FIDRENZA-201415 format. One record per residue (C-alpha): residue in three letters; x, y, z. Coordinates in nm, 4 decimals, padded with zeros to 6 digits. Example, Ala and Ser with C-alpha at 12.3 -4.5 7.8 and 13.67 -1.06 7.14 Angstrom:
2
type = ALA X = 01.2300 Y = -00.4500 Z = 00.7800
type = SER X = 01.3670 Y = -00.1060 Z = 00.7140
This chain:
294
type = MET X = 17.3788 Y = 00.7563 Z = -05.3670
type = PRO X = 17.6832 Y = 00.6380 Z = -05.1712
type = LYS X = 17.8565 Y = 00.8707 Z = -04.9337
type = ILE X = 18.1845 Y = 01.0249 Z = -05.0404
type = THR X = 18.3562 Y = 00.8577 Z = -04.7462
type = PRO X = 18.1615 Y = 00.5821 Z = -04.5672
type = THR X = 18.1895 Y = 00.5696 Z = -04.1890
type = GLY X = 18.2937 Y = 00.2585 Z = -04.0032
type = THR X = 17.9290 Y = 00.1869 Z = -03.9275
type = ASP X = 17.8424 Y = 00.2171 Z = -04.2951
type = LEU X = 18.1126 Y = -00.0318 Z = -04.3846
type = LEU X = 17.9871 Y = -00.2764 Z = -04.1239
type = LYS X = 17.6297 Y = -00.2427 Z = -04.2458
type = GLU X = 17.7348 Y = -00.2994 Z = -04.6051
type = LYS X = 17.9528 Y = -00.5960 Z = -04.4981
type = HIS X = 18.2720 Y = -00.4450 Z = -04.6302
type = ILE X = 18.4521 Y = -00.5751 Z = -04.3223
type = LYS X = 18.4959 Y = -00.9496 Z = -04.3439
type = GLY X = 18.5546 Y = -01.2040 Z = -04.0699
type = ASN X = 18.9324 Y = -01.1733 Z = -04.0849
type = GLY X = 19.0072 Y = -01.0609 Z = -03.7342
type = GLY X = 18.8387 Y = -00.7261 Z = -03.7790
type = VAL X = 19.0886 Y = -00.6013 Z = -04.0374
type = PRO X = 18.9012 Y = -00.3811 Z = -04.2857
type = ILE X = 18.9501 Y = -00.4282 Z = -04.6579
type = PRO X = 18.9765 Y = -00.1155 Z = -04.8756
type = PRO X = 18.6521 Y = 00.0817 Z = -04.9110
type = PRO X = 18.4361 Y = 00.0025 Z = -05.2125
type = LEU X = 18.4762 Y = 00.1758 Z = -05.5443
type = LEU X = 18.2115 Y = 00.3767 Z = -05.7213
type = GLU X = 18.1731 Y = 00.2307 Z = -06.0699
type = ILE X = 18.0967 Y = 00.4601 Z = -06.3623
type = ASP X = 17.8011 Y = 00.3525 Z = -06.5780
type = ARG X = 17.9299 Y = 00.1478 Z = -06.8691
type = ASN X = 17.8214 Y = -00.0750 Z = -07.1519
type = PRO X = 17.9225 Y = -00.4278 Z = -07.0440
type = GLN X = 17.8403 Y = -00.5668 Z = -07.3900
type = ILE X = 18.1401 Y = -00.3909 Z = -07.5474
type = GLU X = 18.4897 Y = -00.5329 Z = -07.5031
type = ASN X = 18.7888 Y = -00.3015 Z = -07.5133
type = LYS X = 19.0746 Y = -00.4422 Z = -07.7190
type = PRO X = 19.4311 Y = -00.3184 Z = -07.7702
type = GLN X = 19.4439 Y = -00.0572 Z = -08.0446
type = ASP X = 19.8179 Y = -00.0069 Z = -08.0749
type = ALA X = 20.0867 Y = -00.2737 Z = -08.0520
type = ARG X = 20.3389 Y = -00.0078 Z = -07.9481
type = ILE X = 20.1770 Y = 00.0278 Z = -07.6077
type = ILE X = 20.4268 Y = -00.0989 Z = -07.3537
type = SER X = 20.3270 Y = -00.4083 Z = -07.1598
type = PRO X = 20.5357 Y = -00.3910 Z = -06.8404
type = ASN X = 20.4266 Y = -00.7314 Z = -06.7179
type = PRO X = 20.3841 Y = -00.9548 Z = -07.0248
type = GLU X = 20.3260 Y = -01.2572 Z = -06.8013
type = ILE X = 20.0014 Y = -01.0990 Z = -06.6788
type = LYS X = 19.7274 Y = -01.1925 Z = -06.9211
type = VAL X = 19.3841 Y = -01.0458 Z = -06.9676
type = PRO X = 19.1932 Y = -00.8997 Z = -06.8013
type = LEU X = 19.4210 Y = -00.5971 Z = -06.8094
type = LYS X = 19.3460 Y = -00.4039 Z = -06.4919
type = ILE X = 19.5162 Y = -00.0675 Z = -06.4587
type = ALA X = 19.5204 Y = 00.1474 Z = -06.1448
type = ILE X = 19.6042 Y = 00.5088 Z = -06.2320
type = LEU X = 19.7642 Y = 00.6905 Z = -05.9436
type = GLY X = 19.7746 Y = 01.0561 Z = -05.8409
type = THR X = 19.9081 Y = 01.2195 Z = -05.5261
type = ALA X = 19.5909 Y = 01.3148 Z = -05.3354
type = PRO X = 19.6315 Y = 01.1663 Z = -04.9861
type = SER X = 19.2587 Y = 01.0964 Z = -04.9524
type = SER X = 19.2839 Y = 00.7784 Z = -05.1590
type = LYS X = 19.6427 Y = 00.7437 Z = -05.2820
type = MET X = 19.7261 Y = 00.4539 Z = -05.0505
type = LEU X = 19.4073 Y = 00.2616 Z = -05.1337
type = ALA X = 19.5540 Y = 00.1493 Z = -05.4664
type = PRO X = 19.5984 Y = -00.2310 Z = -05.5068
type = TYR X = 19.9759 Y = -00.2320 Z = -05.4551
type = ASN X = 19.9712 Y = -00.5868 Z = -05.3193
type = ASP X = 19.7565 Y = -00.7310 Z = -05.5964
type = PRO X = 19.9793 Y = -00.8422 Z = -05.8890
type = THR X = 19.6798 Y = -00.8682 Z = -06.1221
type = TRP X = 19.6714 Y = -00.4880 Z = -06.1270
type = GLN X = 19.9239 Y = -00.2711 Z = -06.3075
type = ILE X = 20.0060 Y = 00.0552 Z = -06.1271
type = TRP X = 20.0445 Y = 00.3527 Z = -06.3606
type = SER X = 20.1824 Y = 00.6524 Z = -06.1748
type = CYS X = 20.3080 Y = 01.0052 Z = -06.2303
type = SER X = 20.4455 Y = 01.3071 Z = -06.0417
type = PRO X = 20.7541 Y = 01.3483 Z = -05.8196
type = GLY X = 20.5160 Y = 01.3250 Z = -05.5244
type = ASN X = 20.4761 Y = 00.9521 Z = -05.5879
type = GLN X = 20.8391 Y = 00.8458 Z = -05.5848
type = ASP X = 20.7876 Y = 00.6678 Z = -05.2522
type = ILE X = 20.4863 Y = 00.4523 Z = -05.3429
type = PRO X = 20.5156 Y = 00.0768 Z = -05.2717
type = ARG X = 20.5347 Y = -00.0215 Z = -05.6385
type = TRP X = 20.4621 Y = 00.0943 Z = -05.9931
type = ASP X = 20.4707 Y = -00.0577 Z = -06.3424
type = VAL X = 20.4496 Y = 00.2382 Z = -06.5825
type = TRP X = 20.5409 Y = 00.6016 Z = -06.5156
type = PHE X = 20.4144 Y = 00.9115 Z = -06.6940
type = GLU X = 20.5908 Y = 01.2470 Z = -06.6799
type = ILE X = 20.4325 Y = 01.4774 Z = -06.9345
type = HIS X = 20.6004 Y = 01.8010 Z = -06.8224
type = SER X = 20.9073 Y = 01.9179 Z = -07.0141
type = ASN X = 20.9937 Y = 02.2131 Z = -06.7885
type = LEU X = 21.1471 Y = 02.0155 Z = -06.5017
type = LEU X = 21.4861 Y = 02.1864 Z = -06.5345
type = TRP X = 21.3582 Y = 02.5396 Z = -06.5807
type = PRO X = 21.4928 Y = 02.7718 Z = -06.3070
type = GLU X = 21.1608 Y = 02.7900 Z = -06.1241
type = CYS X = 21.1283 Y = 02.4089 Z = -06.1210
type = ALA X = 21.4891 Y = 02.2988 Z = -06.0819
type = SER X = 21.4808 Y = 02.2682 Z = -05.7022
type = TYR X = 21.2565 Y = 01.9629 Z = -05.7258
type = GLY X = 21.2862 Y = 01.8886 Z = -06.0973
type = ALA X = 21.6605 Y = 01.8202 Z = -06.1091
type = PRO X = 21.6633 Y = 01.5419 Z = -05.8445
type = TYR X = 21.3417 Y = 01.4041 Z = -05.9942
type = VAL X = 21.5008 Y = 01.3802 Z = -06.3403
type = GLU X = 21.8007 Y = 01.2013 Z = -06.1893
type = TRP X = 21.5637 Y = 00.9583 Z = -06.0215
type = LEU X = 21.3843 Y = 00.8940 Z = -06.3511
type = LYS X = 21.7163 Y = 00.8206 Z = -06.5239
type = LYS X = 21.7831 Y = 00.5383 Z = -06.2776
type = GLN X = 21.4530 Y = 00.3599 Z = -06.3371
type = THR X = 21.4351 Y = 00.0451 Z = -06.5491
type = LYS X = 21.0582 Y = 00.0267 Z = -06.5971
type = PRO X = 20.8655 Y = 00.1985 Z = -06.8774
type = ILE X = 20.8486 Y = 00.5781 Z = -06.8594
type = TYR X = 20.6420 Y = 00.7926 Z = -07.0971
type = MET X = 20.7498 Y = 01.1507 Z = -07.1618
type = GLN X = 20.7192 Y = 01.4064 Z = -07.4413
type = ASP X = 21.0572 Y = 01.2815 Z = -07.5665
type = ASN X = 21.3774 Y = 01.1383 Z = -07.4230
type = GLY X = 21.5644 Y = 01.4684 Z = -07.4112
type = LEU X = 21.5630 Y = 01.4794 Z = -07.0308
type = VAL X = 21.5580 Y = 01.1065 Z = -06.9626
type = PRO X = 21.7363 Y = 00.8906 Z = -07.2255
type = ASN X = 21.5507 Y = 00.5756 Z = -07.1203
type = ALA X = 21.2075 Y = 00.7378 Z = -07.1642
type = THR X = 20.9607 Y = 00.6390 Z = -07.4363
type = ARG X = 20.7990 Y = 00.9129 Z = -07.6399
type = LEU X = 20.4265 Y = 00.9517 Z = -07.5731
type = PRO X = 20.2397 Y = 00.8874 Z = -07.9024
type = ILE X = 20.0690 Y = 01.2251 Z = -07.8847
type = GLU X = 19.9735 Y = 01.2331 Z = -08.2538
type = ASP X = 19.7888 Y = 00.9021 Z = -08.2242
type = LEU X = 19.6132 Y = 01.0114 Z = -07.9064
type = VAL X = 19.4936 Y = 01.3367 Z = -08.0604
type = LYS X = 19.3845 Y = 01.1536 Z = -08.3742
type = ASP X = 19.1815 Y = 00.9014 Z = -08.1757
type = PHE X = 19.0361 Y = 01.1268 Z = -07.9065
type = GLY X = 19.0586 Y = 01.4845 Z = -08.0365
type = ARG X = 19.2523 Y = 01.7624 Z = -07.8669
type = TYR X = 18.9879 Y = 01.9314 Z = -07.6528
type = PHE X = 19.0095 Y = 01.7234 Z = -07.3349
type = PHE X = 19.3772 Y = 01.6445 Z = -07.2750
type = THR X = 19.3859 Y = 01.8710 Z = -06.9698
type = SER X = 19.6005 Y = 01.6726 Z = -06.7249
type = SER X = 19.8471 Y = 01.3868 Z = -06.6982
type = PHE X = 19.5588 Y = 01.1575 Z = -06.6038
type = THR X = 19.3772 Y = 01.2187 Z = -06.9316
type = TYR X = 19.6805 Y = 01.0952 Z = -07.1249
type = MET X = 19.7082 Y = 00.7991 Z = -06.8890
type = ILE X = 19.3434 Y = 00.6999 Z = -06.9288
type = ALA X = 19.3684 Y = 00.7363 Z = -07.3069
type = MET X = 19.6767 Y = 00.5137 Z = -07.3096
type = ALA X = 19.4990 Y = 00.2589 Z = -07.0891
type = ILE X = 19.2097 Y = 00.2530 Z = -07.3359
type = LYS X = 19.4496 Y = 00.1956 Z = -07.6257
type = ALA X = 19.6285 Y = -00.0762 Z = -07.4297
type = GLY X = 19.3024 Y = -00.2727 Z = -07.4112
type = ALA X = 19.2284 Y = -00.2280 Z = -07.0404
type = THR X = 18.9293 Y = -00.4128 Z = -06.9016
type = ASP X = 18.9374 Y = -00.2250 Z = -06.5703
type = ILE X = 19.0589 Y = 00.1255 Z = -06.4872
type = ALA X = 19.0602 Y = 00.2459 Z = -06.1272
type = LEU X = 19.1639 Y = 00.5991 Z = -06.0296
type = PHE X = 19.3338 Y = 00.6540 Z = -05.6949
type = GLY X = 19.4769 Y = 00.9704 Z = -05.5416
type = ILE X = 19.3003 Y = 01.1922 Z = -05.7939
type = ASP X = 19.0669 Y = 01.4579 Z = -05.6564
type = MET X = 19.0933 Y = 01.7514 Z = -05.8993
type = ALA X = 18.9232 Y = 01.9529 Z = -05.6281
type = SER X = 19.1253 Y = 02.2750 Z = -05.6270
type = LYS X = 18.9709 Y = 02.5639 Z = -05.8162
type = ASN X = 19.2401 Y = 02.5623 Z = -06.0834
type = GLU X = 19.2010 Y = 02.1901 Z = -06.1407
type = TYR X = 18.8222 Y = 02.2077 Z = -06.1239
type = ILE X = 18.8051 Y = 02.4693 Z = -06.3982
type = LEU X = 19.0835 Y = 02.3460 Z = -06.6248
type = GLN X = 19.1339 Y = 01.9755 Z = -06.5618
type = ARG X = 18.8258 Y = 01.8140 Z = -06.4111
type = PRO X = 18.6106 Y = 01.8149 Z = -06.7304
type = GLY X = 18.8872 Y = 01.6345 Z = -06.9178
type = GLY X = 18.9114 Y = 01.3716 Z = -06.6464
type = HIS X = 18.5377 Y = 01.3098 Z = -06.6568
type = TYR X = 18.5408 Y = 01.3002 Z = -07.0371
type = PHE X = 18.7973 Y = 01.0219 Z = -07.0547
type = MET X = 18.6318 Y = 00.8316 Z = -06.7724
type = GLN X = 18.3127 Y = 00.8370 Z = -06.9788
type = LYS X = 18.4942 Y = 00.7429 Z = -07.3011
type = ALA X = 18.6465 Y = 00.4416 Z = -07.1269
type = ALA X = 18.3084 Y = 00.3374 Z = -06.9864
type = GLU X = 18.1516 Y = 00.3649 Z = -07.3312
type = LYS X = 18.4052 Y = 00.1092 Z = -07.4543
type = GLY X = 18.2907 Y = -00.1378 Z = -07.1902
type = ILE X = 18.5786 Y = -00.0717 Z = -06.9514
type = LYS X = 18.4943 Y = -00.0906 Z = -06.5836
type = VAL X = 18.5963 Y = 00.2536 Z = -06.4531
type = SER X = 18.5914 Y = 00.3063 Z = -06.0784
type = VAL X = 18.7052 Y = 00.5560 Z = -05.8193
type = PRO X = 18.7081 Y = 00.5285 Z = -05.4382
type = TYR X = 18.4410 Y = 00.7095 Z = -05.2435
type = GLU X = 18.7157 Y = 00.9208 Z = -05.0882
type = SER X = 18.7885 Y = 01.0851 Z = -05.4236
type = ASP X = 18.6155 Y = 01.4071 Z = -05.5255
type = LEU X = 18.6434 Y = 01.2854 Z = -05.8843
type = ALA X = 18.3669 Y = 01.0372 Z = -05.8074
type = GLN X = 18.1177 Y = 01.3213 Z = -05.8013
type = PRO X = 17.9718 Y = 01.4211 Z = -06.1411
type = PRO X = 17.9407 Y = 01.7911 Z = -06.2232
type = PRO X = 17.6034 Y = 01.9611 Z = -06.1745
type = LEU X = 17.3545 Y = 01.9287 Z = -06.4575
type = TYR X = 17.3284 Y = 02.2785 Z = -06.6001
type = GLY X = 16.9824 Y = 02.4260 Z = -06.5513
type = TYR X = 16.8595 Y = 02.1273 Z = -06.3529
type = SER X = 17.0787 Y = 02.1225 Z = -06.0449
type = ASP X = 16.9918 Y = 02.4820 Z = -05.9561
type = SER X = 16.6264 Y = 02.3866 Z = -05.9167
type = THR X = 16.6777 Y = 02.1044 Z = -05.6685
type = PRO X = 16.6332 Y = 02.1597 Z = -05.2932
type = TYR X = 17.0087 Y = 02.1234 Z = -05.2478
type = GLY X = 17.0824 Y = 02.3626 Z = -05.5339
type = ARG X = 16.8453 Y = 02.6203 Z = -05.3878
type = LYS X = 16.9948 Y = 02.5758 Z = -05.0423
type = VAL X = 17.3555 Y = 02.6333 Z = -05.1494
type = SER X = 17.2479 Y = 02.9269 Z = -05.3659
type = MET X = 17.0793 Y = 03.0976 Z = -05.0716
type = ARG X = 17.3714 Y = 03.0149 Z = -04.8473
type = GLU X = 17.6040 Y = 03.1781 Z = -05.0994
type = GLN X = 17.3870 Y = 03.4887 Z = -05.1053
type = GLU X = 17.3720 Y = 03.5008 Z = -04.7242
type = LEU X = 17.7491 Y = 03.4713 Z = -04.6868
type = THR X = 17.8099 Y = 03.7292 Z = -04.9597
type = ASN X = 17.5793 Y = 03.9791 Z = -04.7867
type = ARG X = 17.7497 Y = 03.9240 Z = -04.4530
type = ILE X = 18.0921 Y = 03.9697 Z = -04.6099
type = ASN X = 17.9807 Y = 04.2911 Z = -04.7800
type = GLN X = 17.8455 Y = 04.4292 Z = -04.4516
type = LEU X = 18.1629 Y = 04.3417 Z = -04.2648
type = GLU X = 18.3739 Y = 04.5012 Z = -04.5379
type = ILE X = 18.1745 Y = 04.8239 Z = -04.4971
type = GLU X = 18.2331 Y = 04.8109 Z = -04.1228
type = ARG X = 18.5999 Y = 04.7317 Z = -04.1800
type = ALA X = 18.6338 Y = 05.0324 Z = -04.4096
type = LYS X = 18.4858 Y = 05.2553 Z = -04.1390
type = MET X = 18.7125 Y = 05.1043 Z = -03.8756
type = THR X = 19.0136 Y = 05.1449 Z = -04.1040
type = GLU X = 18.9241 Y = 05.5120 Z = -04.1499
type = ASN X = 18.8926 Y = 05.5596 Z = -03.7736
type = ILE X = 19.2180 Y = 05.3754 Z = -03.7099
type = THR X = 19.3955 Y = 05.5930 Z = -03.9657
type = TYR X = 19.2578 Y = 05.9059 Z = -03.7986
type = LEU X = 19.3598 Y = 05.7904 Z = -03.4524
type = LYS X = 19.7078 Y = 05.6937 Z = -03.5690
type = GLY X = 19.7450 Y = 06.0454 Z = -03.7105
type = ALA X = 19.6291 Y = 06.1952 Z = -03.3808
type = LEU X = 19.8729 Y = 05.9716 Z = -03.1937
type = GLU X = 20.1575 Y = 06.0799 Z = -03.4182
type = ASP X = 20.0624 Y = 06.4439 Z = -03.3632
type = ASN X = 20.0496 Y = 06.3874 Z = -02.9890
type = ASP X = 20.3925 Y = 06.2223 Z = -03.0002
type = TYR X = 20.5275 Y = 06.5265 Z = -03.1815
type = HIS X = 20.3986 Y = 06.7613 Z = -02.9117
type = LYS X = 20.5246 Y = 06.5315 Z = -02.6380
type = SER X = 20.8761 Y = 06.5056 Z = -02.7778
type = ILE X = 20.9193 Y = 06.8631 Z = -02.9095
type = TRP X = 20.7002 Y = 07.0803 Z = -02.6850
type = GLY X = 20.7054 Y = 06.8728 Z = -02.3685
type = GLY X = 20.9146 Y = 07.1313 Z = -02.1846
type = VAL X = 20.7130 Y = 07.4391 Z = -02.2718
type = GLU X = 20.5446 Y = 07.4623 Z = -01.9278
type = ILE X = 20.8684 Y = 07.5349 Z = -01.7437
type = ALA X = 20.8623 Y = 07.8882 Z = -01.8879
type = PHE X = 20.5592 Y = 07.9653 Z = -01.6691
type = GLY X = 20.6422 Y = 07.7801 Z = -01.3492
type = PRO X = 20.8915 Y = 07.8054 Z = -01.0660
type = LEU X = 21.1644 Y = 07.6833 Z = -01.3017
type = GLN X = 21.1212 Y = 07.9830 Z = -01.5289
type = GLN X = 21.4392 Y = 08.0475 Z = -01.7225
type = PRO X = 21.5328 Y = 08.3158 Z = -01.9716
type = HIS X = 21.4614 Y = 08.2191 Z = -02.3271
type = ASN X = 21.8097 Y = 08.3061 Z = -02.4424
type = LEU X = 22.0908 Y = 08.0548 Z = -02.3934
């Protein structure tokens, strides 16, 4: 299996650096297993073609914001369309189609970044897909009914799932995913299965689906019941148990220390009281003895 991120030595060994003055070309992509005998054809004439002069094969690079592979996209290759999303990508070198599926951009909690983003979208002249054109008059409505009819409604868990589905319907021959990790816990639980589902659906239609080694999305999920029994599965399981036991022990010690600290802080407060209120009591028994009355 290829490494997630090849080292420079790995690239040299695999001849990914050509004789062009030592300038490396982008790292290789991990291709998802597909059926090369099946050809994907456009399913819906309403799909926008941003560059009608570009003929088949229709190669679409879908872009997220993860810095690990975002800038590896083929910006300088005109045979690739760049499909992007998110306000975090406003500064990319180029794009052909934009997707903004969220409709809450002007809600109070989102307005700080959403309002300038909406204004930016209004100024664009290239195709933009949104839920409707209520926020951006020049936007095209995403054909959500058609997408749900064709693919079901169980796996549309992120912007990228809509984008991959639209690429399938557009008749893509190649789909490459850049800047998409889905590695945070929230994304892993809620979004990652949908991403893998549509990657697999595209591959089943004969589309070449690839992701850079730098992307966490390149890694398939564990096989339930099987992965636990591998040496690696056993190792990480025992490591988890070891770390959990150490944390539990330290939490017990912390609780004891917290109790002691609380006690000592109380004693210190009591001592401060005696120091500030009763600090002069000894003068009644020494050479500075004074009558108690004022």
